[in-house]
C-alpha positions as CSV (number, residue, x, y, z in Angstrom):
1,M,177.5,12.5,158.7
2,K,175.4,10.6,161.2
3,P,172.2,9.0,159.9
4,Q,169.1,10.7,161.2
5,L,165.5,9.5,161.6
6,P,162.9,11.7,159.8
7,T,161.1,14.1,162.1
8,E,157.8,12.4,161.4
9,M,159.1,9.1,162.7
10,L,160.6,10.8,165.8
11,A,157.2,12.5,166.4
12,Q,155.4,9.2,166.2
13,I,157.8,7.6,168.7
14,V,157.2,10.5,171.1
15,R,153.4,10.2,170.7
16,D,153.6,6.5,171.4
17,A,155.8,7.1,174.5
18,A,153.4,9.7,175.7
19,R,150.5,7.2,175.8
20,L,152.4,5.0,178.3
21,P,151.4,5.2,182.0
22,D,153.7,7.4,184.0
23,S,155.5,8.6,180.9
24,S,156.1,12.2,182.1
25,S,159.6,11.6,183.5
26,D,160.6,9.7,180.3
27,L,159.4,12.6,178.2
28,L,161.3,15.1,180.3
29,R,164.5,13.0,179.9
30,L,163.9,12.7,176.2
31,R,163.8,16.5,176.0
32,L,167.4,16.6,177.2
33,T,168.9,14.5,174.4
34,C,168.9,17.0,171.5
35,R,167.1,20.1,170.2
36,K,165.0,18.2,167.7
37,L,163.6,15.9,170.4
38,K,163.2,18.8,172.8
39,N,160.9,20.5,170.3
40,I,158.9,17.3,169.6
41,S,158.5,16.0,173.2
42,S,157.9,19.3,175.0
43,R,154.2,19.5,174.0
44,H,153.6,16.0,175.4
45,A,155.8,16.4,178.5
46,F,154.0,19.6,179.6
47,R,150.4,18.8,178.4
48,V,149.3,17.8,181.9
49,L,151.0,19.0,185.1
50,R,150.5,17.1,188.3
51,P,152.1,19.1,191.1
52,V,152.0,18.1,194.8
53,Y,150.4,20.5,197.3
54,S,153.6,22.2,198.6
55,S,155.3,25.6,198.5
56,T,158.1,24.1,196.5
57,S,155.8,22.7,193.9
58,A,153.9,26.0,193.7
59,K,157.2,27.9,193.0
60,G,158.1,25.3,190.3
61,L,154.7,25.7,188.8
62,V,155.0,29.5,188.7
63,N,158.4,29.1,187.0
64,L,157.1,26.7,184.4
65,L,154.1,28.9,183.6
66,G,156.4,31.9,183.4
67,S,157.9,30.4,180.3
68,P,155.6,31.4,177.4
69,E,156.8,28.3,175.4
70,I,156.1,25.8,178.1
71,A,152.9,27.6,179.2
72,S,151.5,27.2,175.7
73,Y,151.7,23.4,176.0
74,V,149.8,23.2,179.3
75,Q,146.2,22.0,178.9
76,E,145.5,20.7,182.4
77,I,146.8,21.2,185.9
78,S,145.8,18.4,188.4
79,F,147.0,18.9,192.0
80,K,147.7,15.8,194.0
81,E,148.1,15.1,197.7
82,R,151.6,14.4,199.0
83,G,152.4,10.7,198.8
84,S,149.6,9.9,196.2
85,K,150.4,8.7,192.7
């Protein structure tokens, strides 16, 4: 059996990672590692959405918000101009 970190420790690691600038892509990748980290990191990964003004982004946003689980994590949507950070 593989040793596992306690859920509380994993949650603290994810919270710390979420405080870093530009952490959204890291949190999205972290979600892909295992179910436990998906559950812990999703609320941080989808808390703030920053789509670019485009039809592709609009379709992606509709798809994300169509998922009740993901939509429940969203607290802010902040649109940005194409090419801005």
